[in-house]
Structures are given as C-alpha cells and as structure tokens.
PDB file of N, CA, C and O in Angstrom:
ATOM      1  N   MET A   1    -227.003 -90.244  50.779  1.00  0.00           N
ATOM      2  CA  MET A   1    -228.327 -90.838  50.846  1.00  0.00           C
ATOM      3  C   MET A   1    -228.646 -91.114  52.307  1.00  0.00           C
ATOM      4  O   MET A   1    -227.834 -91.692  53.029  1.00  0.00           O
ATOM      5  N   SER A   2    -229.799 -90.710  52.726  1.00  0.00           N
ATOM      6  CA  SER A   2    -230.234 -91.022  54.085  1.00  0.00           C
ATOM      7  C   SER A   2    -231.392 -92.002  54.007  1.00  0.00           C
ATOM      8  O   SER A   2    -232.086 -92.099  52.996  1.00  0.00           O
ATOM      9  N   TRP A   3    -231.576 -92.707  55.079  1.00  0.00           N
ATOM     10  CA  TRP A   3    -232.628 -93.727  55.114  1.00  0.00           C
ATOM     11  C   TRP A   3    -233.801 -93.222  55.925  1.00  0.00           C
ATOM     12  O   TRP A   3    -233.601 -92.447  56.859  1.00  0.00           O
ATOM     13  N   PRO A   4    -235.023 -93.632  55.603  1.00  0.00           N
ATOM     14  CA  PRO A   4    -236.197 -93.140  56.341  1.00  0.00           C
ATOM     15  C   PRO A   4    -236.105 -93.448  57.830  1.00  0.00           C
ATOM     16  O   PRO A   4    -235.750 -94.556  58.233  1.00  0.00           O
ATOM     17  N   GLU A   5    -236.429 -92.456  58.628  1.00  0.00           N
ATOM     18  CA  GLU A   5    -236.451 -92.642  60.080  1.00  0.00           C
ATOM     19  C   GLU A   5    -237.563 -93.626  60.450  1.00  0.00           C
ATOM     20  O   GLU A   5    -238.576 -93.727  59.757  1.00  0.00           O
ATOM     21  N   GLY A   6    -237.358 -94.340  61.540  1.00  0.00           N
ATOM     22  CA  GLY A   6    -238.379 -95.241  62.035  1.00  0.00           C
ATOM     23  C   GLY A   6    -238.359 -96.620  61.391  1.00  0.00           C
ATOM     24  O   GLY A   6    -239.105 -97.504  61.813  1.00  0.00           O
ATOM     25  N   ARG A   7    -237.542 -96.818  60.400  1.00  0.00           N
ATOM     26  CA  ARG A   7    -237.441 -98.133  59.766  1.00  0.00           C
ATOM     27  C   ARG A   7    -236.328 -98.905  60.460  1.00  0.00           C
ATOM     28  O   ARG A   7    -235.282 -98.338  60.775  1.00  0.00           O
ATOM     29  N   ASP A   8    -236.542-100.167  60.694  1.00  0.00           N
ATOM     30  CA  ASP A   8    -235.534-101.001  61.345  1.00  0.00           C
ATOM     31  C   ASP A   8    -234.377-101.232  60.375  1.00  0.00           C
ATOM     32  O   ASP A   8    -234.565-101.868  59.338  1.00  0.00           O
ATOM     33  N   PRO A   9    -233.185-100.726  60.694  1.00  0.00           N
ATOM     34  CA  PRO A   9    -232.075-100.845  59.759  1.00  0.00           C
ATOM     35  C   PRO A   9    -231.631-102.294  59.532  1.00  0.00           C
ATOM     36  O   PRO A   9    -231.173-102.629  58.440  1.00  0.00           O
ATOM     37  N   LEU A  10    -231.759-103.153  60.540  1.00  0.00           N
ATOM     38  CA  LEU A  10    -231.396-104.558  60.327  1.00  0.00           C
ATOM     39  C   LEU A  10    -232.366-105.227  59.367  1.00  0.00           C
ATOM     40  O   LEU A  10    -231.966-106.017  58.511  1.00  0.00           O
ATOM     41  N   GLU A  11    -233.629-104.908  59.517  1.00  0.00           N
ATOM     42  CA  GLU A  11    -234.627-105.439  58.585  1.00  0.00           C
ATOM     43  C   GLU A  11    -234.343-104.945  57.169  1.00  0.00           C
ATOM     44  O   GLU A  11    -234.395-105.717  56.212  1.00  0.00           O
ATOM     45  N   GLN A  12    -234.046-103.666  57.046  1.00  0.00           N
ATOM     46  CA  GLN A  12    -233.784-103.098  55.731  1.00  0.00           C
ATOM     47  C   GLN A  12    -232.518-103.681  55.111  1.00  0.00           C
ATOM     48  O   GLN A  12    -232.487-103.941  53.908  1.00  0.00           O
ATOM     49  N   LEU A  13    -231.477-103.890  55.910  1.00  0.00           N
ATOM     50  CA  LEU A  13    -230.253-104.521  55.391  1.00  0.00           C
ATOM     51  C   LEU A  13    -230.528-105.945  54.916  1.00  0.00           C
ATOM     52  O   LEU A  13    -230.005-106.376  53.888  1.00  0.00           O
ATOM     53  N   THR A  14    -231.347-106.667  55.665  1.00  0.00           N
ATOM     54  CA  THR A  14    -231.693-108.034  55.284  1.00  0.00           C
ATOM     55  C   THR A  14    -232.467-108.051  53.972  1.00  0.00           C
ATOM     56  O   THR A  14    -232.177-108.853  53.084  1.00  0.00           O
ATOM     57  N   LEU A  15    -233.445-107.170  53.853  1.00  0.00           N
ATOM     58  CA  LEU A  15    -234.226-107.096  52.618  1.00  0.00           C
ATOM     59  C   LEU A  15    -233.360-106.649  51.440  1.00  0.00           C
ATOM     60  O   LEU A  15    -233.503-107.161  50.330  1.00  0.00           O
ATOM     61  N   LEU A  16    -232.471-105.703  51.684  1.00  0.00           N
ATOM     62  CA  LEU A  16    -231.570-105.251  50.636  1.00  0.00           C
ATOM     63  C   LEU A  16    -230.693-106.401  50.153  1.00  0.00           C
ATOM     64  O   LEU A  16    -230.509-106.590  48.951  1.00  0.00           O
ATOM     65  N   GLY A  17    -230.150-107.172  51.106  1.00  0.00           N
ATOM     66  CA  GLY A  17    -229.314-108.313  50.734  1.00  0.00           C
ATOM     67  C   GLY A  17    -230.085-109.360  49.945  1.00  0.00           C
ATOM     68  O   GLY A  17    -229.568-109.917  48.977  1.00  0.00           O
ATOM     69  N   ALA A  18    -231.316-109.628  50.356  1.00  0.00           N
ATOM     70  CA  ALA A  18    -232.138-110.612  49.643  1.00  0.00           C
ATOM     71  C   ALA A  18    -232.443-110.131  48.225  1.00  0.00           C
ATOM     72  O   ALA A  18    -232.382-110.910  47.274  1.00  0.00           O
ATOM     73  N   ASP A  19    -232.769-108.855  48.091  1.00  0.00           N
ATOM     74  CA  ASP A  19    -233.034-108.306  46.755  1.00  0.00           C
ATOM     75  C   ASP A  19    -231.788-108.352  45.883  1.00  0.00           C
ATOM     76  O   ASP A  19    -231.864-108.666  44.695  1.00  0.00           O
ATOM     77  N   TRP A  20    -230.637-108.036  46.478  1.00  0.00           N
ATOM     78  CA  TRP A  20    -229.386-108.051  45.719  1.00  0.00           C
ATOM     79  C   TRP A  20    -229.062-109.466  45.252  1.00  0.00           C
ATOM     80  O   TRP A  20    -228.606-109.646  44.123  1.00  0.00           O
ATOM     81  N   LEU A  21    -229.283-110.454  46.077  1.00  0.00           N
ATOM     82  CA  LEU A  21    -229.047-111.839  45.654  1.00  0.00           C
ATOM     83  C   LEU A  21    -229.948-112.214  44.481  1.00  0.00           C
ATOM     84  O   LEU A  21    -229.527-112.927  43.570  1.00  0.00           O
ATOM     85  N   ARG A  22    -231.172-111.738  44.508  1.00  0.00           N
ATOM     86  CA  ARG A  22    -232.093-111.997  43.394  1.00  0.00           C
ATOM     87  C   ARG A  22    -231.549-111.378  42.099  1.00  0.00           C
ATOM     88  O   ARG A  22    -231.618-111.992  41.034  1.00  0.00           O
ATOM     89  N   VAL A  23    -231.014-110.169  42.200  1.00  0.00           N
ATOM     90  CA  VAL A  23    -230.426-109.514  41.026  1.00  0.00           C
ATOM     91  C   VAL A  23    -229.229-110.317  40.528  1.00  0.00           C
ATOM     92  O   VAL A  23    -229.091-110.552  39.328  1.00  0.00           O
ATOM     93  N   LEU A  24    -228.375-110.731  41.438  1.00  0.00           N
ATOM     94  CA  LEU A  24    -227.187-111.492  41.035  1.00  0.00           C
ATOM     95  C   LEU A  24    -227.552-112.814  40.368  1.00  0.00           C
ATOM     96  O   LEU A  24    -226.894-113.232  39.414  1.00  0.00           O
ATOM     97  N   ARG A  25    -228.578-113.463  40.855  1.00  0.00           N
ATOM     98  CA  ARG A  25    -228.996-114.732  40.259  1.00  0.00           C
ATOM     99  C   ARG A  25    -229.579-114.544  38.859  1.00  0.00           C
ATOM    100  O   ARG A  25    -229.488-115.441  38.020  1.00  0.00           O
ATOM    101  N   ALA A  26    -230.175-113.382  38.610  1.00  0.00           N
ATOM    102  CA  ALA A  26    -230.771-113.113  37.297  1.00  0.00           C
ATOM    103  C   ALA A  26    -229.724-112.660  36.277  1.00  0.00           C
ATOM    104  O   ALA A  26    -229.945-112.762  35.071  1.00  0.00           O
ATOM    105  N   ASP A  27    -228.599-112.167  36.756  1.00  0.00           N
ATOM    106  CA  ASP A  27    -227.555-111.684  35.858  1.00  0.00           C
ATOM    107  C   ASP A  27    -226.859-112.879  35.213  1.00  0.00           C
ATOM    108  O   ASP A  27    -226.518-113.841  35.902  1.00  0.00           O
ATOM    109  N   PRO A  28    -226.642-112.830  33.893  1.00  0.00           N
ATOM    110  CA  PRO A  28    -226.011-113.977  33.244  1.00  0.00           C
ATOM    111  C   PRO A  28    -224.533-114.132  33.580  1.00  0.00           C
ATOM    112  O   PRO A  28    -223.959-115.189  33.319  1.00  0.00           O
ATOM    113  N   GLY A  29    -223.911-113.124  34.143  1.00  0.00           N
ATOM    114  CA  GLY A  29    -222.508-113.224  34.535  1.00  0.00           C
ATOM    115  C   GLY A  29    -221.544-113.253  33.360  1.00  0.00           C
ATOM    116  O   GLY A  29    -220.416-113.728  33.486  1.00  0.00           O
ATOM    117  N   LEU A  30    -221.986-112.749  32.233  1.00  0.00           N
ATOM    118  CA  LEU A  30    -221.131-112.719  31.052  1.00  0.00           C
ATOM    119  C   LEU A  30    -220.170-111.547  31.112  1.00  0.00           C
ATOM    120  O   LEU A  30    -220.407-110.564  31.814  1.00  0.00           O
ATOM    121  N   SER A  31    -219.097-111.664  30.375  1.00  0.00           N
ATOM    122  CA  SER A  31    -218.163-110.562  30.233  1.00  0.00           C
ATOM    123  C   SER A  31    -218.903-109.383  29.605  1.00  0.00           C
ATOM    124  O   SER A  31    -219.825-109.578  28.813  1.00  0.00           O
ATOM    125  N   ALA A  32    -218.503-108.170  29.955  1.00  0.00           N
ATOM    126  CA  ALA A  32    -219.174-106.965  29.456  1.00  0.00           C
ATOM    127  C   ALA A  32    -219.182-106.910  27.932  1.00  0.00           C
ATOM    128  O   ALA A  32    -220.099-106.338  27.342  1.00  0.00           O
ATOM    129  N   ARG A  33    -218.193-107.486  27.297  1.00  0.00           N
ATOM    130  CA  ARG A  33    -218.152-107.421  25.825  1.00  0.00           C
ATOM    131  C   ARG A  33    -219.277-108.219  25.165  1.00  0.00           C
ATOM    132  O   ARG A  33    -219.575-108.012  23.988  1.00  0.00           O
ATOM    133  N   PHE A  34    -219.906-109.136  25.918  1.00  0.00           N
ATOM    134  CA  PHE A  34    -220.997-109.935  25.375  1.00  0.00           C
ATOM    135  C   PHE A  34    -222.382-109.385  25.752  1.00  0.00           C
ATOM    136  O   PHE A  34    -223.405-109.962  25.384  1.00  0.00           O
ATOM    137  N   LEU A  35    -222.402-108.286  26.477  1.00  0.00           N
ATOM    138  CA  LEU A  35    -223.658-107.704  26.946  1.00  0.00           C
ATOM    139  C   LEU A  35    -223.946-106.408  26.200  1.00  0.00           C
ATOM    140  O   LEU A  35    -223.028-105.766  25.690  1.00  0.00           O
ATOM    141  N   PRO A  36    -225.208-106.023  26.135  1.00  0.00           N
ATOM    142  CA  PRO A  36    -225.537-104.743  25.502  1.00  0.00           C
ATOM    143  C   PRO A  36    -224.861-103.589  26.241  1.00  0.00           C
ATOM    144  O   PRO A  36    -224.575-103.683  27.435  1.00  0.00           O
ATOM    145  N   ALA A  37    -224.615-102.516  25.526  1.00  0.00           N
ATOM    146  CA  ALA A  37    -223.931-101.355  26.110  1.00  0.00           C
ATOM    147  C   ALA A  37    -224.704-100.768  27.284  1.00  0.00           C
ATOM    148  O   ALA A  37    -224.107-100.182  28.186  1.00  0.00           O
ATOM    149  N   ASP A  38    -226.016-100.919  27.281  1.00  0.00           N
ATOM    150  CA  ASP A  38    -226.823-100.336  28.357  1.00  0.00           C
ATOM    151  C   ASP A  38    -227.148-101.341  29.473  1.00  0.00           C
ATOM    152  O   ASP A  38    -228.078-101.121  30.250  1.00  0.00           O
ATOM    153  N   TRP A  39    -226.389-102.436  29.553  1.00  0.00           N
ATOM    154  CA  TRP A  39    -226.629-103.436  30.597  1.00  0.00           C
ATOM    155  C   TRP A  39    -226.486-102.767  31.964  1.00  0.00           C
ATOM    156  O   TRP A  39    -225.493-102.078  32.195  1.00  0.00           O
ATOM    157  N   PRO A  40    -227.440-102.944  32.873  1.00  0.00           N
ATOM    158  CA  PRO A  40    -227.487-102.146  34.107  1.00  0.00           C
ATOM    159  C   PRO A  40    -226.611-102.645  35.264  1.00  0.00           C
ATOM    160  O   PRO A  40    -226.800-102.190  36.392  1.00  0.00           O
ATOM    161  N   ALA A  41    -225.694-103.530  35.039  1.00  0.00           N
ATOM    162  CA  ALA A  41    -224.926-104.106  36.153  1.00  0.00           C
ATOM    163  C   ALA A  41    -224.187-103.046  36.974  1.00  0.00           C
ATOM    164  O   ALA A  41    -224.268-103.053  38.202  1.00  0.00           O
ATOM    165  N   ALA A  42    -223.477-102.149  36.319  1.00  0.00           N
ATOM    166  CA  ALA A  42    -222.699-101.141  37.061  1.00  0.00           C
ATOM    167  C   ALA A  42    -223.631-100.199  37.830  1.00  0.00           C
ATOM    168  O   ALA A  42    -223.360 -99.857  38.981  1.00  0.00           O
ATOM    169  N   ARG A  43    -224.721 -99.786  37.195  1.00  0.00           N
ATOM    170  CA  ARG A  43    -225.674 -98.904  37.885  1.00  0.00           C
ATOM    171  C   ARG A  43    -226.314 -99.621  39.069  1.00  0.00           C
ATOM    172  O   ARG A  43    -226.484 -99.034  40.138  1.00  0.00           O
ATOM    173  N   SER A  44    -226.666-100.882  38.879  1.00  0.00           N
ATOM    174  CA  SER A  44    -227.279-101.661  39.964  1.00  0.00           C
ATOM    175  C   SER A  44    -226.324-101.795  41.144  1.00  0.00           C
ATOM    176  O   SER A  44    -226.729-101.647  42.297  1.00  0.00           O
ATOM    177  N   ALA A  45    -225.076-102.071  40.857  1.00  0.00           N
ATOM    178  CA  ALA A  45    -224.089-102.207  41.931  1.00  0.00           C
ATOM    179  C   ALA A  45    -223.918-100.886  42.670  1.00  0.00           C
ATOM    180  O   ALA A  45    -223.766-100.877  43.891  1.00  0.00           O
ATOM    181  N   ALA A  46    -223.940 -99.778  41.950  1.00  0.00           N
ATOM    182  CA  ALA A  46    -223.797 -98.466  42.589  1.00  0.00           C
ATOM    183  C   ALA A  46    -224.988 -98.165  43.495  1.00  0.00           C
ATOM    184  O   ALA A  46    -224.806 -97.632  44.590  1.00  0.00           O
ATOM    185  N   VAL A  47    -226.186 -98.492  43.065  1.00  0.00           N
ATOM    186  CA  VAL A  47    -227.382 -98.274  43.887  1.00  0.00           C
ATOM    187  C   VAL A  47    -227.320 -99.146  45.135  1.00  0.00           C
ATOM    188  O   VAL A  47    -227.595 -98.675  46.239  1.00  0.00           O
ATOM    189  N   TYR A  48    -226.959-100.417  44.963  1.00  0.00           N
ATOM    190  CA  TYR A  48    -226.830-101.316  46.108  1.00  0.00           C
ATOM    191  C   TYR A  48    -225.832-100.740  47.113  1.00  0.00           C
ATOM    192  O   TYR A  48    -226.118-100.676  48.309  1.00  0.00           O
ATOM    193  N   ARG A  49    -224.674-100.326  46.631  1.00  0.00           N
ATOM    194  CA  ARG A  49    -223.618 -99.830  47.523  1.00  0.00           C
ATOM    195  C   ARG A  49    -224.082 -98.577  48.271  1.00  0.00           C
ATOM    196  O   ARG A  49    -223.821 -98.444  49.466  1.00  0.00           O
ATOM    197  N   ARG A  50    -224.767 -97.656  47.581  1.00  0.00           N
ATOM    198  CA  ARG A  50    -225.263 -96.451  48.254  1.00  0.00           C
ATOM    199  C   ARG A  50    -226.270 -96.814  49.349  1.00  0.00           C
ATOM    200  O   ARG A  50    -226.215 -96.271  50.453  1.00  0.00           O
ATOM    201  N   CYS A  51    -227.180 -97.725  49.043  1.00  0.00           N
ATOM    202  CA  CYS A  51    -228.173 -98.141  50.041  1.00  0.00           C
ATOM    203  C   CYS A  51    -227.508 -98.848  51.214  1.00  0.00           C
ATOM    204  O   CYS A  51    -227.829 -98.577  52.371  1.00  0.00           O
ATOM    205  N   PHE A  52    -226.585 -99.752  50.916  1.00  0.00           N
ATOM    206  CA  PHE A  52    -225.879-100.479  51.965  1.00  0.00           C
ATOM    207  C   PHE A  52    -225.118 -99.511  52.871  1.00  0.00           C
ATOM    208  O   PHE A  52    -225.203 -99.600  54.096  1.00  0.00           O
ATOM    209  N   ASP A  53    -224.380 -98.594  52.264  1.00  0.00           N
ATOM    210  CA  ASP A  53    -223.613 -97.624  53.048  1.00  0.00           C
ATOM    211  C   ASP A  53    -224.519 -96.751  53.910  1.00  0.00           C
ATOM    212  O   ASP A  53    -224.167 -96.412  55.039  1.00  0.00           O
ATOM    213  N   ALA A  54    -225.689 -96.387  53.377  1.00  0.00           N
ATOM    214  CA  ALA A  54    -226.621 -95.552  54.130  1.00  0.00           C
ATOM    215  C   ALA A  54    -227.189 -96.281  55.347  1.00  0.00           C
ATOM    216  O   ALA A  54    -227.523 -95.650  56.350  1.00  0.00           O
ATOM    217  N   LEU A  55    -227.296 -97.579  55.261  1.00  0.00           N
ATOM    218  CA  LEU A  55    -227.884 -98.379  56.345  1.00  0.00           C
ATOM    219  C   LEU A  55    -226.860 -98.936  57.328  1.00  0.00           C
ATOM    220  O   LEU A  55    -227.212 -99.298  58.451  1.00  0.00           O
ATOM    221  N   LEU A  56    -225.622 -99.005  56.926  1.00  0.00           N
ATOM    222  CA  LEU A  56    -224.629 -99.755  57.693  1.00  0.00           C
ATOM    223  C   LEU A  56    -224.449 -99.268  59.129  1.00  0.00           C
ATOM    224  O   LEU A  56    -224.519-100.074  60.056  1.00  0.00           O
ATOM    225  N   LEU A  57    -224.224 -97.995  59.333  1.00  0.00           N
ATOM    226  CA  LEU A  57    -223.958 -97.497  60.684  1.00  0.00           C
ATOM    227  C   LEU A  57    -225.155 -97.735  61.605  1.00  0.00           C
ATOM    228  O   LEU A  57    -224.995 -98.209  62.729  1.00  0.00           O
ATOM    229  N   ALA A  58    -226.350 -97.405  61.125  1.00  0.00           N
ATOM    230  CA  ALA A  58    -227.546 -97.628  61.949  1.00  0.00           C
ATOM    231  C   ALA A  58    -227.746 -99.115  62.210  1.00  0.00           C
ATOM    232  O   ALA A  58    -228.167 -99.500  63.301  1.00  0.00           O
ATOM    233  N   GLY A  59    -227.452 -99.947  61.228  1.00  0.00           N
ATOM    234  CA  GLY A  59    -227.576-101.394  61.407  1.00  0.00           C
ATOM    235  C   GLY A  59    -226.586-101.918  62.435  1.00  0.00           C
ATOM    236  O   GLY A  59    -226.930-102.765  63.259  1.00  0.00           O
ATOM    237  N   GLN A  60    -225.364-101.419  62.390  1.00  0.00           N
ATOM    238  CA  GLN A  60    -224.358-101.836  63.376  1.00  0.00           C
ATOM    239  C   GLN A  60    -224.763-101.420  64.783  1.00  0.00           C
ATOM    240  O   GLN A  60    -224.611-102.184  65.736  1.00  0.00           O
ATOM    241  N   ARG A  61    -225.277-100.205  64.903  1.00  0.00           N
ATOM    242  CA  ARG A  61    -225.720 -99.736  66.229  1.00  0.00           C
ATOM    243  C   ARG A  61    -226.863-100.591  66.757  1.00  0.00           C
ATOM    244  O   ARG A  61    -226.883-100.959  67.932  1.00  0.00           O
ATOM    245  N   ARG A  62    -227.804-100.901  65.891  1.00  0.00           N
ATOM    246  CA  ARG A  62    -228.941-101.726  66.303  1.00  0.00           C
ATOM    247  C   ARG A  62    -228.478-103.108  66.715  1.00  0.00           C
ATOM    248  O   ARG A  62    -228.936-103.636  67.728  1.00  0.00           O
ATOM    249  N   LEU A  63    -227.584-103.699  65.952  1.00  0.00           N
ATOM    250  CA  LEU A  63    -227.070-105.026  66.282  1.00  0.00           C
ATOM    251  C   LEU A  63    -226.311-104.992  67.610  1.00  0.00           C
ATOM    252  O   LEU A  63    -226.452-105.897  68.432  1.00  0.00           O
ATOM    253  N   ASP A  64    -225.513-103.956  67.814  1.00  0.00           N
ATOM    254  CA  ASP A  64    -224.801-103.819  69.090  1.00  0.00           C
ATOM    255  C   ASP A  64    -225.776-103.771  70.261  1.00  0.00           C
ATOM    256  O   ASP A  64    -225.532-104.388  71.298  1.00  0.00           O
ATOM    257  N   ARG A  65    -226.885-103.036  70.102  1.00  0.00           N
ATOM    258  CA  ARG A  65    -227.890-102.972  71.174  1.00  0.00           C
ATOM    259  C   ARG A  65    -228.519-104.339  71.415  1.00  0.00           C
ATOM    260  O   ARG A  65    -228.745-104.727  72.561  1.00  0.00           O
ATOM    261  N   GLU A  66    -228.800-105.062  70.350  1.00  0.00           N
ATOM    262  CA  GLU A  66    -229.446-106.370  70.485  1.00  0.00           C
ATOM    263  C   GLU A  66    -228.523-107.391  71.140  1.00  0.00           C
ATOM    264  O   GLU A  66    -228.975-108.256  71.889  1.00  0.00           O
ATOM    265  N   LEU A  67    -227.242-107.286  70.856  1.00  0.00           N
ATOM    266  CA  LEU A  67    -226.288-108.275  71.356  1.00  0.00           C
ATOM    267  C   LEU A  67    -225.649-107.890  72.685  1.00  0.00           C
ATOM    268  O   LEU A  67    -224.948-108.698  73.294  1.00  0.00           O
ATOM    269  N   ALA A  68    -225.885-106.674  73.133  1.00  0.00           N
ATOM    270  CA  ALA A  68    -225.297-106.219  74.391  1.00  0.00           C
ATOM    271  C   ALA A  68    -225.886-107.024  75.540  1.00  0.00           C
ATOM    272  O   ALA A  68    -227.084-107.309  75.565  1.00  0.00           O
ATOM    273  N   PRO A  69    -225.032-107.388  76.488  1.00  0.00           N
ATOM    274  CA  PRO A  69    -225.578-108.129  77.644  1.00  0.00           C
ATOM    275  C   PRO A  69    -226.560-107.251  78.411  1.00  0.00           C
ATOM    276  O   PRO A  69    -226.386-106.038  78.521  1.00  0.00           O
ATOM    277  N   ALA A  70    -227.567-107.883  78.923  1.00  0.00           N
ATOM    278  CA  ALA A  70    -228.572-107.152  79.700  1.00  0.00           C
ATOM    279  C   ALA A  70    -227.924-106.607  80.960  1.00  0.00           C
ATOM    280  O   ALA A  70    -227.188-107.307  81.655  1.00  0.00           O
ATOM    281  N   VAL A  71    -228.206-105.368  81.234  1.00  0.00           N
ATOM    282  CA  VAL A  71    -227.679-104.719  82.434  1.00  0.00           C
ATOM    283  C   VAL A  71    -228.659-104.977  83.573  1.00  0.00           C
ATOM    284  O   VAL A  71    -229.832-104.613  83.478  1.00  0.00           O
ATOM    285  N   PRO A  72    -228.184-105.602  84.649  1.00  0.00           N
ATOM    286  CA  PRO A  72    -229.105-105.860  85.768  1.00  0.00           C
ATOM    287  C   PRO A  72    -229.638-104.533  86.313  1.00  0.00           C
ATOM    288  O   PRO A  72    -228.887-103.574  86.495  1.00  0.00           O
ATOM    289  N   GLY A  73    -230.940-104.498  86.567  1.00  0.00           N
ATOM    290  CA  GLY A  73    -231.572-103.270  87.037  1.00  0.00           C
ATOM    291  C   GLY A  73    -231.914-103.368  88.440  1.00  0.00           C
ATOM    292  O   GLY A  73    -232.458-102.422  89.010  1.00  0.00           O
TER     293      GLY A  73
END
C-alpha cells in the first residue's frame, strides 16, 4: 500500500491513531466466542496495520527533519 503524495505523513499518522482509538473505544472487548462470526476486529486491525506501515517511514523522515538542529547558513 502506498500513501498519496503531498500529504503530510505526520498529520496522517496522527489522524490514523485518533481514528484507531475511536474504533478501540467502540469495541466491546469481548472474547471472540461472544461476538458474531463476522465481527470486524481482525479486519480492522489489518487495515490499521497496513496504513500505519505505509506511513511509518515517511513519518519518521519528516520527524527527523523537524527535529534536526538548524544548520547555520
């Protein structure tokens, strides 16, 4: 999975994390045996992980640039 060019990866990681927390808060946290067979927890986690992995390297690079000491010019 690739991420759209021109989008700020740190912003996207932050939004992804906020959305994921919302999903986790809505999940009842019950054992799988008490949930319907089509409960989307595993699929949701897989989508989150793919998106996170797609953004991680670009996000790390962006953060490194932001935190790098200014080079005197």
